[in-house]
The first five atom37 places (N, CA, C, CB, O) and aatype in JSON, in Angstrom:
{
  "aatype": [12, 6, 2, 10, 1, 7, 0, 9, 1, 1, 13, 19, 15, 6, 1, 3, 17, 6, 5, 13, 8, 15, 14, 11, 2, 10, 0, 12, 0, 10, 15, 19, 6, 19, 15, 6, 9, 0, 6, 8, 13, 5, 17, 10, 16, 5, 6, 5, 15, 1, 2, 10, 14, 14, 6, 11, 10, 11, 0, 19, 0, 5, 6, 9, 7, 3, 0, 12, 9, 18, 10, 19, 6, 10, 15, 17, 16],
  "atom_mask": [
    [1, 1, 1, 1, 1],
    [1, 1, 1, 1, 1],
    [1, 1, 1, 1, 1],
    [1, 1, 1, 1, 1],
    [1, 1, 1, 1, 1],
    [1, 1, 1, 0, 1],
    [1, 1, 1, 1, 1],
    [1, 1, 1, 1, 1],
    [1, 1, 1, 1, 1],
    [1, 1, 1, 1, 1],
    [1, 1, 1, 1, 1],
    [1, 1, 1, 1, 1],
    [1, 1, 1, 1, 1],
    [1, 1, 1, 1, 1],
    [1, 1, 1, 1, 1],
    [1, 1, 1, 1, 1],
    [1, 1, 1, 1, 1],
    [1, 1, 1, 1, 1],
    [1, 1, 1, 1, 1],
    [1, 1, 1, 1, 1],
    [1, 1, 1, 1, 1],
    [1, 1, 1, 1, 1],
    [1, 1, 1, 1, 1],
    [1, 1, 1, 1, 1],
    [1, 1, 1, 1, 1],
    [1, 1, 1, 1, 1],
    [1, 1, 1, 1, 1],
    [1, 1, 1, 1, 1],
    [1, 1, 1, 1, 1],
    [1, 1, 1, 1, 1],
    [1, 1, 1, 1, 1],
    [1, 1, 1, 1, 1],
    [1, 1, 1, 1, 1],
    [1, 1, 1, 1, 1],
    [1, 1, 1, 1, 1],
    [1, 1, 1, 1, 1],
    [1, 1, 1, 1, 1],
    [1, 1, 1, 1, 1],
    [1, 1, 1, 1, 1],
    [1, 1, 1, 1, 1],
    [1, 1, 1, 1, 1],
    [1, 1, 1, 1, 1],
    [1, 1, 1, 1, 1],
    [1, 1, 1, 1, 1],
    [1, 1, 1, 1, 1],
    [1, 1, 1, 1, 1],
    [1, 1, 1, 1, 1],
    [1, 1, 1, 1, 1],
    [1, 1, 1, 1, 1],
    [1, 1, 1, 1, 1],
    [1, 1, 1, 1, 1],
    [1, 1, 1, 1, 1],
    [1, 1, 1, 1, 1],
    [1, 1, 1, 1, 1],
    [1, 1, 1, 1, 1],
    [1, 1, 1, 1, 1],
    [1, 1, 1, 1, 1],
    [1, 1, 1, 1, 1],
    [1, 1, 1, 1, 1],
    [1, 1, 1, 1, 1],
    [1, 1, 1, 1, 1],
    [1, 1, 1, 1, 1],
    [1, 1, 1, 1, 1],
    [1, 1, 1, 1, 1],
    [1, 1, 1, 0, 1],
    [1, 1, 1, 1, 1],
    [1, 1, 1, 1, 1],
    [1, 1, 1, 1, 1],
    [1, 1, 1, 1, 1],
    [1, 1, 1, 1, 1],
    [1, 1, 1, 1, 1],
    [1, 1, 1, 1, 1],
    [1, 1, 1, 1, 1],
    [1, 1, 1, 1, 1],
    [1, 1, 1, 1, 1],
    [1, 1, 1, 1, 1],
    [1, 1, 1, 1, 1]
  ],
  "atom_positions": [
    [[100.13, 97.77, 114.48], [100.7, 96.57, 115.03], [99.67, 95.82, 115.87], [101.94, 96.91, 115.85], [99.61, 94.59, 115.87]],
    [[98.87, 96.58, 116.59], [97.84, 95.94, 117.42], [96.85, 95.16, 116.56], [97.1, 96.99, 118.25], [96.42, 94.08, 116.95]],
    [[96.48, 95.7, 115.39], [95.56, 94.99, 114.5], [96.19, 93.7, 113.99], [95.17, 95.88, 113.32], [95.53, 92.66, 113.95]],
    [[97.45, 93.77, 113.6], [98.16, 92.58, 113.14], [98.24, 91.55, 114.26], [99.58, 92.94, 112.64], [97.99, 90.37, 114.05]],
    [[98.59, 92.0, 115.42], [98.69, 91.11, 116.59], [97.34, 90.43, 116.86], [99.15, 91.9, 117.85], [97.29, 89.23, 117.12]],
    [[96.26, 91.19, 116.8], [94.93, 90.62, 117.02], [94.57, 89.58, 115.98], [0.0, 0.0, 0.0], [94.02, 88.53, 116.32]],
    [[94.87, 89.86, 114.73], [94.58, 88.9, 113.65], [95.39, 87.62, 113.83], [94.89, 89.53, 112.27], [94.88, 86.52, 113.62]],
    [[96.64, 87.77, 114.21], [97.48, 86.58, 114.44], [96.99, 85.8, 115.64], [98.96, 86.98, 114.64], [96.96, 84.57, 115.6]],
    [[96.59, 86.47, 116.7], [96.07, 85.78, 117.89], [94.83, 84.96, 117.53], [95.72, 86.81, 119.02], [94.69, 83.82, 117.97]],
    [[93.94, 85.53, 116.72], [92.75, 84.79, 116.29], [93.14, 83.59, 115.44], [91.78, 85.71, 115.5], [92.6, 82.49, 115.62]],
    [[94.06, 83.78, 114.51], [94.55, 82.71, 113.64], [95.13, 81.57, 114.47], [95.62, 83.25, 112.66], [94.82, 80.4, 114.23]],
    [[95.96, 81.9, 115.45], [96.59, 80.91, 116.32], [95.54, 80.21, 117.18], [97.67, 81.57, 117.22], [95.57, 78.99, 117.34]],
    [[94.62, 80.98, 117.73], [93.59, 80.43, 118.61], [92.68, 79.45, 117.86], [92.76, 81.55, 119.21], [92.33, 78.4, 118.4]],
    [[92.31, 79.8, 116.62], [91.44, 78.91, 115.83], [92.09, 77.55, 115.58], [91.1, 79.57, 114.5], [91.39, 76.56, 115.36]],
    [[93.41, 77.5, 115.6], [94.14, 76.26, 115.34], [94.63, 75.59, 116.63], [95.33, 76.53, 114.43], [95.27, 74.54, 116.58]],
    [[94.33, 76.21, 117.78], [94.75, 75.7, 119.09], [96.27, 75.53, 119.17], [94.06, 74.36, 119.38], [96.77, 74.52, 119.68]],
    [[96.99, 76.52, 118.67], [98.45, 76.46, 118.66], [99.1, 77.1, 119.88], [98.97, 77.14, 117.42], [100.31, 76.98, 120.07]],
    [[98.32, 77.78, 120.73], [98.91, 78.46, 121.87], [99.78, 77.54, 122.71], [97.83, 79.07, 122.74], [100.82, 77.94, 123.24]],
    [[99.33, 76.29, 122.83], [100.04, 75.32, 123.67], [101.47, 75.08, 123.2], [99.28, 74.01, 123.68], [102.31, 74.62, 123.99]],
    [[101.77, 75.39, 121.95], [103.1, 75.14, 121.39], [103.96, 76.39, 121.32], [102.96, 74.54, 120.02], [105.15, 76.31, 120.99]],
    [[103.38, 77.55, 121.6], [104.07, 78.81, 121.35], [104.86, 79.32, 122.55], [103.09, 79.84, 120.93], [104.62, 80.43, 123.03]],
    [[105.79, 78.53, 123.01], [106.75, 78.99, 124.01], [107.85, 79.77, 123.28], [107.35, 77.79, 124.85], [108.01, 79.59, 122.08]],
    [[108.59, 80.61, 123.97], [109.69, 81.32, 123.3], [110.66, 80.37, 122.59], [110.45, 82.16, 124.31], [111.09, 80.65, 121.47]],
    [[111.01, 79.27, 123.21], [111.92, 78.3, 122.61], [111.35, 77.74, 121.31], [112.21, 77.16, 123.58], [112.03, 77.73, 120.28]],
    [[110.11, 77.29, 121.35], [109.48, 76.71, 120.16], [109.31, 77.74, 119.04], [108.13, 76.11, 120.51], [109.5, 77.43, 117.87]],
    [[108.94, 78.95, 119.41], [108.76, 79.99, 118.4], [110.08, 80.35, 117.74], [108.13, 81.24, 119.03], [110.13, 80.54, 116.53]],
    [[111.14, 80.45, 118.53], [112.46, 80.76, 117.96], [112.92, 79.66, 117.02], [113.5, 80.96, 119.08], [113.48, 79.93, 115.96]],
    [[112.68, 78.42, 117.4], [113.06, 77.3, 116.54], [112.23, 77.29, 115.25], [112.89, 75.96, 117.29], [112.78, 77.09, 114.17]],
    [[110.94, 77.51, 115.37], [110.06, 77.53, 114.19], [110.42, 78.69, 113.27], [108.59, 77.62, 114.62], [110.39, 78.54, 112.05]],
    [[110.75, 79.83, 113.83], [111.16, 80.98, 113.04], [112.42, 80.67, 112.25], [111.38, 82.2, 113.94], [112.53, 81.03, 111.07]],
    [[113.36, 80.01, 112.88], [114.59, 79.62, 112.2], [114.31, 78.71, 111.01], [115.52, 78.91, 113.18], [114.91, 78.88, 109.94]],
    [[113.41, 77.77, 111.18], [113.05, 76.86, 110.09], [112.39, 77.63, 108.95], [112.09, 75.75, 110.6], [112.72, 77.41, 107.78]],
    [[111.47, 78.53, 109.27], [110.77, 79.29, 108.23], [111.72, 80.19, 107.46], [109.66, 80.12, 108.84], [111.6, 80.32, 106.24]],
    [[112.66, 80.82, 108.14], [113.63, 81.67, 107.45], [114.5, 80.82, 106.53], [114.52, 82.44, 108.48], [114.86, 81.26, 105.43]],
    [[114.84, 79.62, 106.96], [115.59, 78.71, 106.08], [114.78, 78.34, 104.85], [115.99, 77.45, 106.85], [115.33, 78.2, 103.76]],
    [[113.48, 78.18, 105.01], [112.62, 77.86, 103.87], [112.55, 79.04, 102.89], [111.21, 77.49, 104.34], [112.47, 78.83, 101.68]],
    [[112.59, 80.26, 103.4], [112.65, 81.42, 102.51], [113.97, 81.39, 101.73], [112.52, 82.75, 103.32], [113.98, 81.54, 100.51]],
    [[115.06, 81.2, 102.45], [116.38, 81.19, 101.81], [116.49, 80.1, 100.75], [117.47, 81.0, 102.86], [117.15, 80.3, 99.73]],
    [[115.86, 78.98, 100.99], [115.91, 77.87, 100.05], [115.4, 78.26, 98.66], [115.11, 76.69, 100.58], [115.9, 77.78, 97.65]],
    [[114.4, 79.13, 98.62], [113.84, 79.56, 97.33], [114.86, 80.37, 96.51], [112.59, 80.4, 97.56], [114.76, 80.42, 95.28]],
    [[115.82, 80.98, 97.18], [116.8, 81.81, 96.5], [118.14, 81.11, 96.28], [117.02, 83.07, 97.29], [119.02, 81.63, 95.6]],
    [[118.28, 79.95, 96.87], [119.55, 79.23, 96.77], [119.89, 78.99, 95.3], [119.49, 77.89, 97.53], [119.04, 78.53, 94.52]],
    [[121.11, 79.29, 94.94], [121.69, 79.05, 93.61], [121.2, 80.02, 92.53], [121.39, 77.65, 93.18], [121.61, 79.9, 91.38]],
    [[120.33, 80.96, 92.87], [119.9, 81.94, 91.88], [120.93, 83.07, 91.78], [118.51, 82.51, 92.25], [121.63, 83.37, 92.74]],
    [[121.0, 83.67, 90.62], [121.8, 84.88, 90.49], [121.05, 86.01, 91.17], [122.1, 85.22, 89.0], [119.88, 85.88, 91.5]],
    [[121.73, 87.13, 91.37], [121.05, 88.28, 91.97], [119.89, 88.73, 91.09], [122.02, 89.44, 92.19], [118.82, 89.06, 91.58]],
    [[120.11, 88.73, 89.78], [119.06, 89.13, 88.85], [117.86, 88.17, 88.93], [119.61, 89.17, 87.41], [116.71, 88.62, 88.97]],
    [[118.12, 86.88, 88.96], [117.03, 85.9, 89.07], [116.26, 86.08, 90.38], [117.58, 84.47, 88.98], [115.04, 85.95, 90.41]],
    [[116.99, 86.37, 91.45], [116.33, 86.53, 92.75], [115.42, 87.76, 92.77], [117.37, 86.64, 93.87], [114.48, 87.83, 93.56]],
    [[115.7, 88.72, 91.93], [114.87, 89.93, 91.85], [113.68, 89.77, 90.9], [115.71, 91.11, 91.4], [112.78, 90.6, 90.89]],
    [[113.68, 88.71, 90.12], [112.65, 88.51, 89.11], [112.07, 87.1, 89.19], [113.21, 88.77, 87.71], [112.1, 86.34, 88.22]],
    [[111.56, 86.76, 90.35], [111.0, 85.42, 90.53], [109.73, 85.26, 89.7], [110.7, 85.16, 92.01], [108.96, 86.2, 89.55]],
    [[109.53, 84.06, 89.17], [108.26, 83.8, 88.48], [107.1, 83.86, 89.48], [108.3, 82.42, 87.76], [107.31, 83.64, 90.67]],
    [[105.91, 84.15, 89.0], [104.75, 84.34, 89.91], [104.54, 83.19, 90.89], [103.5, 84.51, 89.1], [104.24, 83.44, 92.06]],
    [[104.67, 81.94, 90.46], [104.42, 80.82, 91.38], [105.47, 80.76, 92.48], [104.39, 79.49, 90.61], [105.15, 80.41, 93.62]],
    [[106.73, 81.08, 92.16], [107.78, 81.08, 93.19], [107.61, 82.28, 94.11], [109.18, 81.09, 92.54], [107.83, 82.18, 95.31]],
    [[107.23, 83.41, 93.55], [106.98, 84.6, 94.36], [105.86, 84.35, 95.36], [106.64, 85.79, 93.46], [105.94, 84.79, 96.51]],
    [[104.82, 83.65, 94.94], [103.71, 83.31, 95.84], [104.2, 82.39, 96.95], [102.56, 82.63, 95.06], [103.82, 82.56, 98.11]],
    [[105.03, 81.41, 96.62], [105.56, 80.49, 97.63], [106.43, 81.24, 98.64], [106.38, 79.36, 96.96], [106.36, 80.98, 99.84]],
    [[107.25, 82.16, 98.16], [108.1, 82.96, 99.06], [107.22, 83.81, 99.97], [109.07, 83.86, 98.25], [107.48, 83.92, 101.16]],
    [[106.19, 84.41, 99.41], [105.28, 85.23, 100.21], [104.62, 84.41, 101.32], [104.2, 85.86, 99.32], [104.44, 84.91, 102.43]],
    [[104.26, 83.17, 101.03], [103.65, 82.32, 102.05], [104.64, 82.0, 103.16], [103.12, 81.02, 101.42], [104.28, 81.98, 104.33]],
    [[105.89, 81.74, 102.79], [106.91, 81.48, 103.8], [107.17, 82.72, 104.65], [108.23, 81.0, 103.14], [107.37, 82.62, 105.86]],
    [[107.17, 83.88, 104.02], [107.35, 85.13, 104.77], [106.18, 85.32, 105.75], [107.44, 86.35, 103.79], [106.39, 85.76, 106.88]],
    [[104.98, 84.97, 105.32], [103.83, 85.05, 106.22], [103.99, 84.15, 107.42], [0.0, 0.0, 0.0], [103.68, 84.54, 108.55]],
    [[104.47, 82.93, 107.19], [104.71, 82.0, 108.3], [105.74, 82.59, 109.27], [105.19, 80.62, 107.78], [105.56, 82.56, 110.48]],
    [[106.84, 83.12, 108.71], [107.88, 83.71, 109.55], [107.32, 84.9, 110.34], [109.09, 84.15, 108.7], [107.65, 85.09, 111.51]],
    [[106.49, 85.68, 109.69], [105.91, 86.85, 110.34], [105.05, 86.44, 111.54], [105.07, 87.65, 109.34], [105.1, 87.08, 112.59]],
    [[104.27, 85.39, 111.37], [103.44, 84.91, 112.47], [104.33, 84.55, 113.66], [102.6, 83.69, 112.03], [104.06, 84.98, 114.79]],
    [[105.37, 83.77, 113.43], [106.24, 83.36, 114.52], [106.98, 84.54, 115.13], [107.24, 82.32, 114.04], [107.15, 84.61, 116.35]],
    [[107.41, 85.48, 114.3], [108.12, 86.64, 114.81], [107.22, 87.51, 115.68], [108.68, 87.46, 113.65], [107.64, 87.97, 116.75]],
    [[106.0, 87.73, 115.24], [105.07, 88.54, 116.05], [104.73, 87.81, 117.35], [103.77, 88.85, 115.25], [104.7, 88.41, 118.42]],
    [[104.47, 86.51, 117.24], [104.18, 85.75, 118.46], [105.36, 85.79, 119.44], [103.84, 84.28, 118.1], [105.17, 85.95, 120.64]],
    [[106.57, 85.64, 118.91], [107.76, 85.67, 119.76], [107.94, 87.03, 120.42], [109.01, 85.32, 118.94], [108.37, 87.12, 121.57]],
    [[107.61, 88.08, 119.7], [107.78, 89.43, 120.26], [106.82, 89.7, 121.42], [107.59, 90.47, 119.17], [107.05, 90.62, 122.2]],
    [[105.76, 88.92, 121.53], [104.76, 89.14, 122.58], [104.8, 88.08, 123.67], [103.38, 89.18, 121.97], [103.95, 88.08, 124.56]],
    [[105.78, 87.17, 123.62], [105.83, 86.14, 124.68], [106.7, 86.58, 125.82], [106.35, 84.82, 124.13], [106.86, 85.85, 126.79]]
  ]
}
């Protein structure tokens, strides 16, 4: 976890995002990212949701990464 936290801190620092990462802002951003994940699955059957095409799977993975960043940042604020 410490390695992940360090990598995220460097990622955030390189973009000068610390100024925006208050608990309130992080919680709101996390909510938006989770909604973006859910959007990829909206209207799919259970079977379709388990067998996403590669391009959609990549998009979901990117949204999960965004959510992970906010979740880790929120856990340390």
